[in-house]
C-alpha positions as CSV (number, residue, x, y, z in Angstrom):
1,X,4.4,-15.3,3.1
2,X,7.7,-15.2,2.0
3,X,9.3,-13.8,5.3
4,X,12.8,-14.0,3.5
5,X,11.4,-10.7,1.1
6,X,8.9,-9.4,3.5
7,X,6.4,-9.9,0.5
8,X,3.0,-10.7,0.5
9,X,3.2,-13.6,-2.5
10,X,0.7,-13.9,-5.0
11,X,2.4,-16.4,-7.2
12,X,0.4,-19.6,-7.3
13,X,-3.2,-19.5,-6.1
14,X,-4.4,-16.2,-6.2
15,X,-7.2,-16.6,-3.3
16,X,-3.8,-17.4,-1.3
17,X,-2.0,-14.5,-1.9
18,X,-5.0,-12.2,-1.5
19,X,-6.5,-13.7,1.6
20,X,-3.1,-12.9,3.2
21,X,-3.0,-9.3,2.2
22,X,-6.8,-9.2,3.5
23,X,-5.7,-10.5,6.8
24,X,-2.5,-7.8,6.5
25,X,-4.6,-5.0,5.8
26,X,-7.3,-6.5,8.5
27,X,-4.6,-6.0,10.9
28,X,-3.2,-2.4,9.6
29,X,-6.5,-1.2,9.2
30,X,-6.8,-2.2,13.4
31,X,-3.9,0.1,14.2
32,X,-4.5,3.0,12.0
33,X,-5.6,6.1,14.3
34,X,-8.9,6.8,12.0
35,X,-12.3,7.3,13.3
36,X,-14.3,6.0,10.4
37,X,-13.1,2.2,9.0
38,X,-11.8,2.5,5.6
39,X,-12.5,-1.3,4.9
40,X,-8.7,-1.5,2.8
41,X,-9.5,-5.2,3.1
42,X,-12.9,-5.5,1.9
43,X,-13.0,-3.2,-1.2
44,X,-11.0,-5.3,-4.5
45,X,-10.4,-2.1,-6.2
46,X,-8.6,-0.4,-2.7
47,X,-6.5,-4.3,-2.2
48,X,-5.4,-4.0,-6.1
49,X,-3.7,-0.3,-5.6
50,X,-2.3,-1.0,-2.5
51,X,-0.8,-4.4,-4.0
52,X,-0.1,-2.8,-7.2
53,X,1.7,0.2,-5.4
54,X,3.8,-1.6,-2.9
55,X,4.6,-4.6,-5.1
56,X,3.3,-6.9,-1.9
57,X,6.0,-5.5,0.1
58,X,4.8,-5.4,3.7
59,X,7.3,-2.7,4.8
60,X,5.7,-0.9,1.6
61,X,2.5,-1.4,2.6
62,X,2.9,-0.1,6.0
63,X,4.9,3.2,4.1
64,X,1.9,3.7,2.3
65,X,-1.0,3.4,5.0
66,X,1.4,5.6,7.3
67,X,1.4,8.1,4.4
68,X,-2.4,8.1,3.8
69,X,-3.1,8.3,7.1
70,X,-1.2,10.8,7.9
71,X,-2.3,12.8,4.7
72,X,-5.6,12.2,6.0
73,X,-5.5,13.2,9.1
74,X,-3.8,16.8,7.9
75,X,-6.9,17.1,5.3
76,X,-9.8,16.5,7.6
77,X,-10.6,13.0,6.8
78,X,-11.1,10.1,8.9
79,X,-11.2,7.0,6.5
80,X,-8.4,6.1,3.9
81,X,-9.6,5.9,0.0
82,X,-8.6,6.2,-3.1
83,X,-8.3,9.9,-3.6
84,X,-6.1,9.6,-0.2
85,X,-4.2,7.0,-1.1
86,X,-3.2,8.7,-4.5
87,X,-2.2,12.0,-3.0
88,X,-0.6,11.1,-0.4
89,X,2.9,11.5,-1.6
90,X,3.9,7.8,-1.5
91,X,6.5,6.7,-4.2
92,X,6.5,3.3,-4.1
93,X,9.6,0.7,-5.4
94,X,8.2,0.8,-9.1
95,X,7.9,4.3,-9.0
96,X,11.5,5.3,-7.3
97,X,12.7,2.9,-10.0
98,X,11.5,4.9,-12.7
99,X,12.6,8.0,-11.4
100,X,16.3,6.6,-10.5
101,X,16.3,5.3,-13.5
102,X,15.0,8.3,-15.7
103,X,17.6,10.3,-13.8
104,X,20.5,8.2,-14.9
105,X,19.9,8.1,-18.2
106,X,20.5,12.1,-17.8
107,X,23.6,11.3,-16.4
108,X,25.3,9.5,-19.2
């Protein structure tokens, strides 16, 4: 884990990056106030989605999981799944950058 950038690195050995993300997601999932396990660390599809949307940044992973947890609880769900992660309203770094760049282009 690169502490300076707070990033879960996937450069170099992909398995090492995957192991770090698995540990991070397992830790976060233990703290979520949901009654059912989401299996975020065990599901490659969900891990990949989380990695892509958050750019592997720990703070962004936390933000996504908090948004998803809040969304799940307000919609009567007790676990996080792809539908919850897709509809929770979280906007990751690349999405925010695209929005910024699109709005900047209109100002010119």
